[in-house]
N, C-alpha and C positions, 0 to 999 in steps of 0.2 A: 121774702128774699131781700138781702141787704142791697142798698143802692150802690151803684158803681162809683168809684172815686174819680175815674177818668174815662171818657169816651173819645176815641179818635174821630176827628172831623171827617165827613164823607169824602171831601176832596183829598184829604191825606190818605185815606184808605185806598181810594182809586189809584193813587200815584205809587203805591208800594210795589215792590218787586214780587211780593206774595200774590197780590191781585193780578199782576201781569201773568204769573205762572198759572193761576186758576183759569184765566181766559184762554191761554194756549192749550191747556189740557182739555177744556170744554170743546174747543175748536177741533183739536186733533183726534180726540177719542169719543166724541159724541156723548158726553156726560154733562149733567148739570151740577155745578158746584156753587150753590148760592151763599155758602158761608164757610167758616173755617172747619166746622165739624164735618161737613161734607168732604172738604179737601183732605182732612186727616183720615177719614174713613177710606177714601180712594187710595191714599198713600200706603195704608197697611193691607188693604185687600188686594192691591195690585202692586206688590213690592217691586218686581222687576221693571214694570213700566214706569213707576214713579222714579226709581233711582236712575234709570236710563234717561228719563226726561231731565233730571238734574245734571247729569253728565253733559248733555248737550246744551242745556240752558246756561250753565256756568262756563262754557267754552274751556273745559279742562284741556290743558296742553298735554298731549300724549303722542309718542312716536308711533304707537300701534293701537288701534281701536280694539275693544274687547270682542272676543268670539262669543262669549256668553255673559249674561248679567249675573245670574245666580246658579251655581252648580254645587255639588255635594261630594266631598272627599270619600273615597273608599266605598262608593255606591250607597252610602247611608242617607238617602234622600229624606229630607224633612228634619234631620237631627241638627239642632242649632249649632252645636260644637263643630259640625262638619261642613258648615256653610262656607263657600268660597265665592267671592265677589269679583266680577269683571275679569274673569280669566282670559288670558291672551293679551290683555292690554299691557303696555309698557310706558312708564312715565317717570317723572322726577319731581319730587315735592318742591325743591328749590326753584326749579324752572317756573313753576306755577306761582311762586311768590315774587319772582323777579322779572315778570313779563313787562313791567313798566320801566322804561329806561329814559327818564327825562329829569328835569330840574324840580319836579314836584317833590315836596318834602315827604320822605318815607318815615323818618324817625326824628322825634324830638326827645332828647335825653336830659333829664334833670335829676338832681339829688338834693338831700336836705342841707348840703353845704351851700346851696344856691348856684351851683355850676349848671351851665346850659350849653348843650351842643345840638346841632341839627345836621342831618344827613339827607341829601336828596336821594331819589331812587337811583340816579346815575352814580352818585358817590357810594351808595350802599353796594351796588353791583360791583364797583371797582374794588371795594374792600373784601367782598366775598371772593372775588376772582383771585385776589392776591393770597388770601388764606387757603383757598382750595388748591392753588398751585403749590404752596408751601407744604401742605399736607400730602399732596401727591408726590412731591419730591422726597418727603420723609417716608414714603413707602406705604401710606394709608390706602387701603383698597376697600371695596364693598364688603360690608359685614364687620369691619373693624369697629371698635368702640372708641368714641371720643368723650372724655369726661370733662365736665366744666364745673369749677368751683368759682362761681361768677355772681356779681351783682346784677341787678336789672339795668343793664347798660347796652350800648351798641355792640360791645364785644361778645355778649351772649348771643345776640341775634345773628351776628356775623358767623360765630362758631357753629350754630345750628345749621344755617344755610350752607356754609362751606362743607360741613360734614355730609349733609344730605345730597349735595351736588355730586359727591363721589360715591354715594351709597353707603357711607359709614353711618354708624348708629350713634346718635347724640344722647347724652344723659347728664343732667346737671343737678348740683346741690347749691343752695345759697351759701354765701361765705360765713354765715353764723353757725353752720354745722360744725360740731367738734370733730376732732381727728377720728374718734371711734365711729361717729355717725357717718362720716364720709367713707371710711373703710368698710363699714357694714354694707354699704351700697356698691361702691366701686370694686371692693374685694370680690364680689360675686360675678361682676361682668368683665373684669380684667381689661380696662381700657389700654389702648396703645399710646395715646397722647392725652395729656391733661392740659386744659387751658384754665388758668387761675389768675385771680387778682392778688395784689399784695396786701389788701386790707379793705375796710369799709367803714362807714359811719352809721351810728345809731343813737338817736336822741342826744346829739351833741358830742358823743364820745367817738373817738377815732380808734379803731381796733386793727392792729397789725396782725395779719395771719400768715406771714412768711414762714415762721417756724412750723406752724401747722401744715402748710403746704409741703414743706420740706420733708416732714415725717411721713406724710401720705405718699409722696413721690418715692421715697426710699423704701417704704413697706410694700409697694406694688411692683413685683418683678416684671409684670407685663408692660409697664410704662417705659418707653424709650426716650421720651422728651416731655418736659414740663414747660409750657410756654406761659410766661408771666407778664401781665400788663400792669401798669401803674394806675391804681384807682385811689389808693390811700396817699401815695406820693406820685409826683410826676415821673421821676426817674428812679425807681427803687433799686437798692442794692440787692441783687438776687444771688450773690456768689455763694451763700451758704445753703442754697437749695439744690439738692442732687438733681442731675439731669436737666438743669434749668437753662433756658434761653429766653431773652426778652422778646416780647411781642414784635417790636419794630425790627429786631434782627431776624427773627423767624420769617417775617413777611418781606424781607429785603429783596425786592424784585419788582419788575414791571408787571402790571396787570395785563392779563390776556383774556380772550374770550373764554367763558366758562364752558368746559366740556361736561355738560349735564349728562350723567350716566343714565341710560334708559333701563329701567328696572321693573319687575313685576309689580302689580297693584298692591300686593300684601308684603312687599319687601319691607323689613323693619326700618322705621324712621327714628324712633326714640324709645328709650326705656324709662319708665316712671316707676315710682315706688309706693307701696302701701305705707301707711303711717308707721307700721312696725312696732307699735307699743305692746304687742303681745308676743313678740319674737322677732327674728330677723326680718327686715322688710321684704315683701314679695317684689320681684323684679318683673314689672308688667310691660310686655313688648307690644308696641303699637305700630301698625302698618302705615306706610306713606299714603296710599290711595284712600284708605278708609278714613284716616284723620283729615286729609285734605277735603274730601267730599262732605264729610259731616260738618266740619268747621265752616265751609262755604255755605252750607244749608243754614247753619245757625247765624252766621254773620249776615248773609244777604237776605234771607227770608224772615227769620225770626227777629232780627234786629234791624233789618232794612238798611244795612250798611252799604255804602257805595264809595266810589273813588273821591268824592268831594267831602267825605266825612273825616272827622278827627276822633279816633278811638283811644281812650285812656282807661286802662284797667290797673288798679293798684294791686300789685302782686310781687312775689319774689320768684326767682328761678327754681325754687324747690316746690312750687305749687303748680298743678296742672293748668291753672288759668293763664300762666305765662305762655305755655305751648299754644293754648287757644288764642291768646292775644297775637302771637307772631303770625298765625295764619291769616290775620287781618290784612297782611300785605297782599294776599292773593286777590283781594277786592280792589287794590290800588289806593286804599285809604292811607291816611297819616296815622302813625301810632305814637302815643306819648308813653315814655318809660320814666318811671320815678323810682329811685332807690333811697331808702331811708325810712325813718319812723314817720308815719302819716300825720302825726301831730307835732312834728318838729321841723323848723324852729318855733312854730306856733300852731295852734289848733286849726288855723284857717289855710294852711299851706296848700292842701290839695285843691281847695276852692280858688285860691289865687291862680293855680296852674290852669284850672278849667276856664277861668275868665281870660287869662293871657293868651292861651293857646287855642281859644275858641273851640273847646271840646264839644262835640255833639253827642257822643255816647260815653258815659262814665260808668265803669264797673268797680265794685268794691265788695267788702264783706258786710254781712249784717251787723257784725260787731262794730265796724267803723261807723255805720249810720247811727247805731245806738250811742256810741261815744260822742258823736257830734251833738246829739240831743242833750246828753248829760253835760256837755261843755257849754250849752246854751247858744250854740251857733244858729244864726238865721241867715244863711247864704243868699236867700232871695232879696234881703234888705241890704246886705253888705257887698254883694258882688253883682256884676252884670252877667247873667246866665242866659242871655237871649239865644245863644246857639245850642244850648243843651236841650235835647229832645228825648233822651232816654237815660235811665239809670238802671244798671244791672246789679243785683245783689245775690251773693252766694256765700258758701262756707258754713252756713247754718240757717235755720229757718228765720225769715224776717218776721218780726212780731207785728201784730195788728197796730200797736202803738207806733212802731217805726213807719208803717205805711202812712199813718196820720201825720207824723212829723214831716215826712218828705213833702206831702202835698200842702202842709201848712207853712213850712219854713224854707223849703228849697225851691219848688216850682210847681204850679198848678197844671200847666199844660205840658205833661210829661208822661211818657210810658215808663212806669216803674215795673221792672221785670225781675221778680224773684225767680232764680233759676236753680236747678238741682240736677246733679249727675254725679260726676266724680272722676278720680284718677283711673278707675277701672275702665272707663269708656272715653276718657279724655274729652268729655263733652257732656251733654245734658239729656235727661229723659223728659224733663218738663221745664218750660222756659217761657219767654215772652212771645207776644203776638201783636204786631202793629195794626191788625184789623179788628181786634177785640177789646172790650173794656177791661179795666183793672178793678178787681174787687179786693177789699180789705183782707189781708192775711192769706191770699191765694196766689199760687202760680197760675199764670193765665191759661196755659194750654199744655197738652202733651205734645212732644216733639213729632214733627212730620216723619213718617217712615218708621216710627217707633211704636210697636203694638203694646203699649203700656197698660197694665191693669193693676188692681189691688186685690189680693187673694186673702181670704180668711184662713183660719187654721186647717180647714178641710180642703184647701186648695181650690176653692170656688171663687170666681170673681164677684166682687161686691161693690156697691156704690153707696156713699153716705155712711159707710162703716169704716173703721180703721183696720188696716191689715198690712200685709207685706207687699211692697212695690215690686212688680215683676215685669218682664217683657217676654211676650209669647212667640215672637218671630225674630229671625236673625236680622242683623243690621250691619252695615259695612264697617263701623268703627269698633266692633268687638275686638278685643285684643288678639294679636297673632298667637299669643300664648304667654307663658311665663318662661323666664330665662332658666336654663338648667332643669327643665321639666319635659324631657323628651317624649314621654308617653302621655302627657296631658293630665296626669292624676291630680296634681295640685290645682290646675285650672278648673277641672271638673268639680272638685270639692268646693272651690271658692264660690261658684256661681250656679251649678246645676245639681247639687246634691240634695237640695231641699224639696224641689218639685221636678218631676221627670220632664226633661226637655224644655224647661222653662228657666229663663235667667232670673234668679232671685237677687235683688240688688242690696238688700240689707237695710232698707229704709222702711220706717213705719209711717204709712201714708193714708190719705183718704181722698177719694174723688168727691167733688162737690156738685151741688145742683146747677152751678154755673158752668159745668163741664171743665172746671179747673182742678187743681190739686193742692192739698195741704200736706206738708211734711211735719210729722210729729216727733221726729228724732230717729236715731239709729236703732235698728232692731236689737242689736247686741247690748244696747243700753236701756232696753225696756224695763219698766218697773211693773211688778205683778203682785201688789198687795191683795190678799184674798183671792188670787187667781185672775184678777181683772187687769188687762193690759193697759198701761199708761205710758204715753210718750213723754220724755223729759222736756220737750219744747213746750208742752202744755203747762208745765209748772213754771218754767222760766218766764213765759209770757206774763203770768200773774205776778211773779216776784218783781218784774220790771216796773210794776205799778207803785212799788214802795220806794219813795224818793231817797231814803237814806241808804238803800242797798246799791252797791256798785255793780256786783255781778254774782251769779249763783251757779252751783253745780249740785246735782242730786244723784244719788245711787239707791239701789235696792239692797238692803242688808238682810241676809238670812237671819231669822230671829224666831225662836220658839216654834219651829216647824212652819213658819210663814215667811213672808217678805215684808219688811217695813221700810218706809221712805225716809231717807236721811238727807237733809239739805245742808250744804255748806254755802256760806255767803262771805263776800268781801264787802266792806263798808266804805262809803264815801268819806273823804277827809272831814274830820270833825265829828264823826259818828262812831259809836260802838254798839254792838248788839246787846240789847237788854231785854227784859221780860216784856216790856211794852212793845218794842219793835217786833219781837218774835211773835207776839199775839197779833199784831197788825198783819204780819206775813201770813199767818195761819188763817186769819179771818178773810183776807183778800183772796187767798186760794180757795177757801171753802165757798165764798160768795160767787166767784166768777168761774170756778171749775166744779169740782165735786168734793164731798168729804173724803173720798178715797185718795184724792190728790194731796191732802194735807200731810205734811211731814210729821213723823213721830218725834224726830229730833232736829233741831236747827243749831248749827255750830258756826261761829265766826272763824274764818281761816285767813291767814296773812296773805296768801296768794293761791290761785287755782292753776293747776297744771294745764298746759295747752300744747298743741302741735305747733310746728313752725309756721303753719299757715293760719294760726290763730284759733283753731277749733279746740273747745274744751274736751278733756279726755276723761269721760266718766269711767270708762273701763279700767284705766290704770288706777284710779282711786279705789274702785271696787276691789281690784286685786289686792291692793295694799291693806285695805280694811279687813279683808277676809284672809289675810296672811299668805296670799299667793304671790309669787315673784312677778315683777314687771320685767320682762325679759330684755327689753331694749329701751332703756331710759334715754339713750342718745337721740331717740326719735322725738323727744320733747324739747321745746324751746327753753323750758325752765325745770329740768328734772329735780333740782334741789327742793322744789315746792312739795314733792311727795313725802319728804321727811316729816312734815307736820301730821300726815294722816297715818303714820306708822305707829300702831299701838295706842290709839286714842282711848284713854280711860273713859271718856264720856260716852262712847258707843257701847260700853258694857253695862251702863247703868239704866 
């Protein structure tokens, strides 16, 4: 068994909120919970008791307590799709995020232009109250949709909380979405109000989106008002935008006490979207109570976040991690928001923020950590990171080498939590654990209350073998459903069609001897040369060892009645793919993986397609190579990159 990279100190373990919960459960329920494995087993074997404990432990603010913890719709007891949580309870998500009303800093807002703003909890409440009042006067009621075309700024947080206070449903796109991409999403949900910025900055460029906002506003008959705030300019001219009013004018009024609407546990809170690279994006509806309770569990127990912490997660408002970040307010912590390119104006910009704002928990993507290593950054030497105690990484599998880099060049006394879940559950199935060690290449633990397993092709649970990541019992943050899916057929097809009454998540995973998890890639991107299932992450990990390669993407191409592995690479500046480098790639993969992982063809590409949250899109490339349409190129951050893969002569040789 490989030696752990980090062990939490005993005193630190004892002081965690997770340890405190374990002692309370032992005392109140007469059970022994000597370690995390025992706590997790209790949480999935006694679902109702566990989630009820969290409701009380987290002091959830509710006007009405639940009559039942877990019930089943239509009398279909035991059917995951029919699970109903905390029936009878009535609460408001925004009330749980704004319980703190003092001068403690709630938001620190920064961007790549170097601008800095801070809002106290008192000031945040005041701004939310003003927007909520304005939305109420505009006729917004519970169930109406509010669309945001917003940067990661205070305006987005205020928009979500004000919407939630009224029971309206929030849905956001980042401002780099094109007109078609926004309409693909908002056209399905028909928002009543749009909140939008005038523009944004990226890598030193200032992009004006007023024309785009105007076209979206005009195209959506459901929109009565488009509220525009200055982010590109201080006081933008919005006269050409149909139905437009300025943020300041719309909020022109005195703040009052917020009338937090009391709503059922599963009342819709926000709508998130699947990546949509194989068709129109699915509109995934998430409930207020389930999102709140799940996020509190992950923040307070799995991350040990409390009101003295500073939480910084690099994200955009088009990625579910932004929704996850905002819920950090429910702990009373300070949130850091950053909008812009994470390596601009220099590669050290996020580490500067971590030092200046005394960040204790930093979240980012695996891609960013790899980019820091390739940039040669050594933050432990260049920055004072004394307050940083945890790094969270998601978006894709964190490579073994990135684990080494973090402990070598960032900080040794650090909980490095590779986390994995997704938009579908707006949270995680596997993530960090402050009372367990960190092992190279592994997610520390399965989430509490999540009966996660890995199934083989026969639908049997396996350990130490690769298979499909599943969840066997219901959990509160399951989606309320899909928008415009009244009979639930699309919802069933997405998660429950592969295994009967089992949530199949679409990840190719493996349970380890350390009781952790390894993610090997998406199931829909699996490679099957000779019928053997290979995860793309297994290949990427080895290609990362080749210094001249910047990034890689691989697909399985149908070839002579079988599947062959095709690898595309981008090269670092000053390097070009040649026979010598191609052989180094093949030999590295053969040595550290297996001969079956070795690609049949290696091709240099000028750019690799990715989603707006930075994930590589193997499926889109596979569609292009096989002559199938990519139905929604607007879901990509760089759809023009697909042109290179269309009709590649090299693939026919």
